[in-house]
C-alpha positions as YAML, in Angstrom:
chain: A
units: angstrom
residues:
- id: 1
  name: UNK
  ca: [179.46, 42.46, 10.87]
- id: 2
  name: UNK
  ca: [183.01, 41.64, 9.96]
- id: 3
  name: UNK
  ca: [183.66, 42.26, 6.29]
- id: 4
  name: UNK
  ca: [180.27, 43.91, 5.72]
- id: 5
  name: UNK
  ca: [181.50, 47.45, 6.31]
- id: 6
  name: UNK
  ca: [184.81, 47.10, 4.49]
- id: 7
  name: UNK
  ca: [185.99, 47.91, 1.05]
- id: 8
  name: UNK
  ca: [183.47, 47.95, -1.78]
- id: 9
  name: UNK
  ca: [183.34, 45.40, -4.58]
- id: 10
  name: UNK
  ca: [184.79, 47.79, -7.16]
- id: 11
  name: UNK
  ca: [187.64, 48.69, -4.86]
- id: 12
  name: UNK
  ca: [188.17, 45.01, -4.01]
- id: 13
  name: UNK
  ca: [188.37, 44.18, -7.73]
- id: 14
  name: UNK
  ca: [190.84, 47.01, -8.19]
- id: 15
  name: UNK
  ca: [193.03, 45.52, -5.47]
- id: 16
  name: UNK
  ca: [193.23, 42.35, -7.57]
- id: 17
  name: UNK
  ca: [193.66, 44.18, -10.86]
- id: 18
  name: UNK
  ca: [196.74, 45.45, -12.64]
- id: 19
  name: UNK
  ca: [195.96, 48.97, -11.43]
- id: 20
  name: UNK
  ca: [196.44, 48.34, -7.71]
- id: 21
  name: UNK
  ca: [199.92, 49.85, -7.66]
- id: 22
  name: UNK
  ca: [198.67, 53.00, -9.38]
- id: 23
  name: UNK
  ca: [195.62, 53.71, -7.17]
- id: 24
  name: UNK
  ca: [195.90, 55.93, -4.13]
- id: 25
  name: UNK
  ca: [193.86, 54.42, -1.30]
- id: 26
  name: UNK
  ca: [195.16, 56.83, 1.33]
- id: 27
  name: UNK
  ca: [192.09, 59.06, 1.08]
- id: 28
  name: UNK
  ca: [189.53, 56.23, 1.06]
- id: 29
  name: UNK
  ca: [187.11, 56.91, 3.93]
- id: 30
  name: UNK
  ca: [186.93, 54.68, 6.98]
- id: 31
  name: UNK
  ca: [183.33, 54.97, 8.14]
- id: 32
  name: UNK
  ca: [182.69, 53.98, 11.76]
- id: 33
  name: UNK
  ca: [179.29, 52.31, 12.36]
- id: 34
  name: UNK
  ca: [178.40, 55.05, 14.89]
- id: 35
  name: UNK
  ca: [178.49, 57.64, 12.09]
- id: 36
  name: UNK
  ca: [175.73, 55.83, 10.17]
- id: 37
  name: UNK
  ca: [171.99, 55.67, 10.81]
- id: 38
  name: UNK
  ca: [170.42, 52.46, 9.55]
- id: 39
  name: UNK
  ca: [166.73, 51.92, 8.82]
- id: 40
  name: UNK
  ca: [164.87, 48.93, 7.49]
- id: 41
  name: UNK
  ca: [162.22, 50.26, 5.14]
- id: 42
  name: UNK
  ca: [159.49, 48.72, 3.03]
- id: 43
  name: UNK
  ca: [160.61, 47.30, -0.26]
- id: 44
  name: UNK
  ca: [159.23, 48.43, -3.58]
- id: 45
  name: UNK
  ca: [159.22, 47.38, -7.19]
- id: 46
  name: UNK
  ca: [158.06, 44.20, -8.94]
- id: 47
  name: UNK
  ca: [156.84, 41.35, -6.78]
- id: 48
  name: UNK
  ca: [153.56, 42.74, -5.55]
- id: 49
  name: UNK
  ca: [152.37, 42.31, -1.98]
- id: 50
  name: UNK
  ca: [155.19, 39.92, -1.03]
- id: 51
  name: UNK
  ca: [157.72, 42.72, -1.65]
- id: 52
  name: UNK
  ca: [155.67, 45.71, -0.59]
- id: 53
  name: UNK
  ca: [154.77, 44.52, 2.90]
- id: 54
  name: UNK
  ca: [158.21, 43.32, 4.04]
- id: 55
  name: UNK
  ca: [160.88, 45.53, 5.55]
- id: 56
  name: UNK
  ca: [163.94, 44.10, 3.84]
- id: 57
  name: UNK
  ca: [165.25, 47.23, 2.11]
- id: 58
  name: UNK
  ca: [168.15, 48.85, 3.95]
- id: 59
  name: UNK
  ca: [168.59, 52.62, 4.08]
- id: 60
  name: UNK
  ca: [171.87, 54.01, 5.40]
- id: 61
  name: UNK
  ca: [172.52, 57.69, 6.13]
- id: 62
  name: UNK
  ca: [176.02, 58.95, 6.83]
- id: 63
  name: UNK
  ca: [175.46, 61.60, 9.51]
- id: 64
  name: UNK
  ca: [178.62, 63.58, 8.71]
- id: 65
  name: UNK
  ca: [178.05, 64.07, 4.96]
- id: 66
  name: UNK
  ca: [174.27, 63.42, 4.87]
- id: 67
  name: UNK
  ca: [174.77, 60.90, 2.04]
- id: 68
  name: UNK
  ca: [171.79, 58.49, 1.87]
- id: 69
  name: UNK
  ca: [171.89, 55.04, 0.27]
- id: 70
  name: UNK
  ca: [168.93, 52.70, -0.14]
- id: 71
  name: UNK
  ca: [169.46, 49.11, -1.20]
- id: 72
  name: UNK
  ca: [166.79, 46.57, -2.08]
- id: 73
  name: UNK
  ca: [168.58, 44.15, -4.40]
- id: 74
  name: UNK
  ca: [167.62, 40.88, -2.72]
- id: 75
  name: UNK
  ca: [165.05, 39.53, -0.27]
- id: 76
  name: UNK
  ca: [167.78, 39.05, 2.33]
- id: 77
  name: UNK
  ca: [168.24, 41.88, 4.82]
- id: 78
  name: UNK
  ca: [171.85, 40.84, 5.50]
- id: 79
  name: UNK
  ca: [172.83, 40.85, 1.82]
- id: 80
  name: UNK
  ca: [171.08, 44.19, 1.29]
- id: 81
  name: UNK
  ca: [172.97, 45.57, 4.30]
- id: 82
  name: UNK
  ca: [176.32, 44.45, 2.86]
- id: 83
  name: UNK
  ca: [175.53, 45.98, -0.52]
- id: 84
  name: UNK
  ca: [174.33, 49.21, 1.11]
- id: 85
  name: UNK
  ca: [177.56, 49.53, 3.11]
- id: 86
  name: UNK
  ca: [179.65, 49.01, -0.03]
- id: 87
  name: UNK
  ca: [177.67, 51.65, -1.89]
- id: 88
  name: UNK
  ca: [177.85, 54.01, 1.07]
- id: 89
  name: UNK
  ca: [181.64, 53.75, 1.11]
- id: 90
  name: UNK
  ca: [181.79, 54.54, -2.60]
- id: 91
  name: UNK
  ca: [179.31, 57.41, -2.30]
- id: 92
  name: UNK
  ca: [181.13, 59.00, 0.65]
- id: 93
  name: UNK
  ca: [184.45, 58.60, -1.17]
- id: 94
  name: UNK
  ca: [182.93, 60.32, -4.23]
- id: 95
  name: UNK
  ca: [181.47, 63.06, -2.02]
- id: 96
  name: UNK
  ca: [184.69, 63.78, -0.13]
- id: 97
  name: UNK
  ca: [187.37, 63.15, -2.76]
- id: 98
  name: UNK
  ca: [185.59, 63.88, -6.07]
- id: 99
  name: UNK
  ca: [188.20, 63.41, -8.85]
- id: 100
  name: UNK
  ca: [190.62, 61.65, -6.51]
- id: 101
  name: UNK
  ca: [188.10, 59.02, -5.38]
- id: 102
  name: UNK
  ca: [189.04, 55.41, -5.98]
- id: 103
  name: UNK
  ca: [186.23, 54.93, -8.51]
- id: 104
  name: UNK
  ca: [187.37, 57.97, -10.52]
- id: 105
  name: UNK
  ca: [190.98, 56.80, -10.41]
- id: 106
  name: UNK
  ca: [189.94, 53.39, -11.78]
- id: 107
  name: UNK
  ca: [187.83, 54.97, -14.52]
- id: 108
  name: UNK
  ca: [190.70, 57.28, -15.49]
- id: 109
  name: UNK
  ca: [193.15, 54.36, -15.69]
- id: 110
  name: UNK
  ca: [190.71, 52.29, -17.77]
- id: 111
  name: UNK
  ca: [190.20, 55.25, -20.10]
- id: 112
  name: UNK
  ca: [193.97, 55.65, -20.50]
- id: 113
  name: UNK
  ca: [194.28, 51.95, -21.24]
- id: 114
  name: UNK
  ca: [191.55, 52.12, -23.92]
- id: 115
  name: UNK
  ca: [193.24, 55.17, -25.48]
- id: 116
  name: UNK
  ca: [196.66, 53.46, -25.51]
- id: 117
  name: UNK
  ca: [195.13, 50.33, -27.03]
- id: 118
  name: UNK
  ca: [193.47, 52.40, -29.76]
- id: 119
  name: UNK
  ca: [196.72, 54.24, -30.55]
- id: 120
  name: UNK
  ca: [198.61, 50.93, -30.73]
- id: 121
  name: UNK
  ca: [196.02, 49.55, -33.16]
- id: 122
  name: UNK
  ca: [196.32, 52.68, -35.32]
- id: 123
  name: UNK
  ca: [200.13, 52.36, -35.30]
- id: 124
  name: UNK
  ca: [199.90, 48.69, -36.33]
- id: 125
  name: UNK
  ca: [197.56, 49.59, -39.18]
- id: 126
  name: UNK
  ca: [199.85, 52.40, -40.36]
- id: 127
  name: UNK
  ca: [202.86, 50.04, -40.27]
- id: 128
  name: UNK
  ca: [200.92, 47.42, -42.21]
- id: 129
  name: UNK
  ca: [199.92, 49.95, -44.88]
- id: 130
  name: UNK
  ca: [203.50, 51.22, -45.12]
- id: 131
  name: UNK
  ca: [204.81, 47.68, -45.53]
- id: 132
  name: UNK
  ca: [202.26, 47.04, -48.28]
- id: 133
  name: UNK
  ca: [203.22, 50.20, -50.18]
- id: 134
  name: UNK
  ca: [206.95, 49.40, -49.86]
- id: 135
  name: UNK
  ca: [206.27, 45.87, -51.10]
- id: 136
  name: UNK
  ca: [204.32, 47.24, -54.07]
- id: 137
  name: UNK
  ca: [207.17, 49.67, -54.90]
- id: 138
  name: UNK
  ca: [209.85, 46.97, -54.79]
- id: 139
  name: UNK
  ca: [207.69, 44.69, -56.92]
- id: 140
  name: UNK
  ca: [207.26, 47.48, -59.48]
- id: 141
  name: UNK
  ca: [211.04, 48.02, -59.57]
- id: 142
  name: UNK
  ca: [211.74, 44.30, -59.96]
- id: 143
  name: UNK
  ca: [209.18, 43.80, -62.75]
- id: 144
  name: UNK
  ca: [208.97, 46.99, -64.78]
- id: 145
  name: UNK
  ca: [206.26, 47.08, -67.39]
- id: 146
  name: UNK
  ca: [207.71, 46.70, -70.91]
- id: 147
  name: UNK
  ca: [207.31, 49.83, -72.94]
- id: 148
  name: UNK
  ca: [207.78, 49.21, -76.69]
- id: 149
  name: UNK
  ca: [210.85, 50.98, -77.94]
- id: 150
  name: UNK
  ca: [210.38, 52.40, -81.46]
- id: 151
  name: UNK
  ca: [212.65, 50.90, -84.09]
- id: 152
  name: UNK
  ca: [214.19, 52.60, -87.15]
- id: 153
  name: UNK
  ca: [211.52, 51.18, -89.42]
- id: 154
  name: UNK
  ca: [208.77, 52.64, -87.23]
- id: 155
  name: UNK
  ca: [210.37, 56.06, -87.40]
- id: 156
  name: UNK
  ca: [210.84, 56.01, -91.21]
- id: 157
  name: UNK
  ca: [207.55, 54.35, -92.08]
- id: 158
  name: UNK
  ca: [205.12, 54.78, -89.18]
- id: 159
  name: UNK
  ca: [202.32, 52.26, -88.97]
- id: 160
  name: UNK
  ca: [199.09, 53.19, -90.72]
- id: 161
  name: UNK
  ca: [196.63, 54.67, -88.23]
- id: 162
  name: UNK
  ca: [193.45, 55.26, -90.10]
- id: 163
  name: UNK
  ca: [192.35, 56.61, -93.48]
- id: 164
  name: UNK
  ca: [194.59, 59.13, -95.23]
- id: 165
  name: UNK
  ca: [193.46, 62.72, -95.15]
- id: 166
  name: UNK
  ca: [191.18, 63.61, -98.01]
- id: 167
  name: UNK
  ca: [192.53, 66.10, -100.52]
- id: 168
  name: UNK
  ca: [189.56, 67.59, -102.26]
...
């Protein structure tokens, strides 16, 4: 069973990701096969009699923590066993380490990355709006709107603006 009882898929992906230097694997549990009870149980779900009468679902129980995992993803017992071991490692890590489990560390790092990305987008938008307002101000200074300046004739004889007041 080499490789079947090792590191889970999520943890394996994290080893290849940009987070690997920031994840603490020191507390990740090493589960010896003697500490696990394995049962092959009847499958269930869609597929009718072909699924329900075969024992290809794998159930693993970690005797130390009493964590139970059942896996019936495929029709292959070997593949179900590999998936069950991966899930058992993750579940025991969650059970023992809670917030310091590898899965929680990855989720926290992804959340921080999303938050940083959102803040960067907000900063870019603010800078863009500031640049637009500065551009509009400089354009207004370069091309001021022409306000008519009253001449001497306008002051002495203002233009007629309607009928003269009635003097009755």
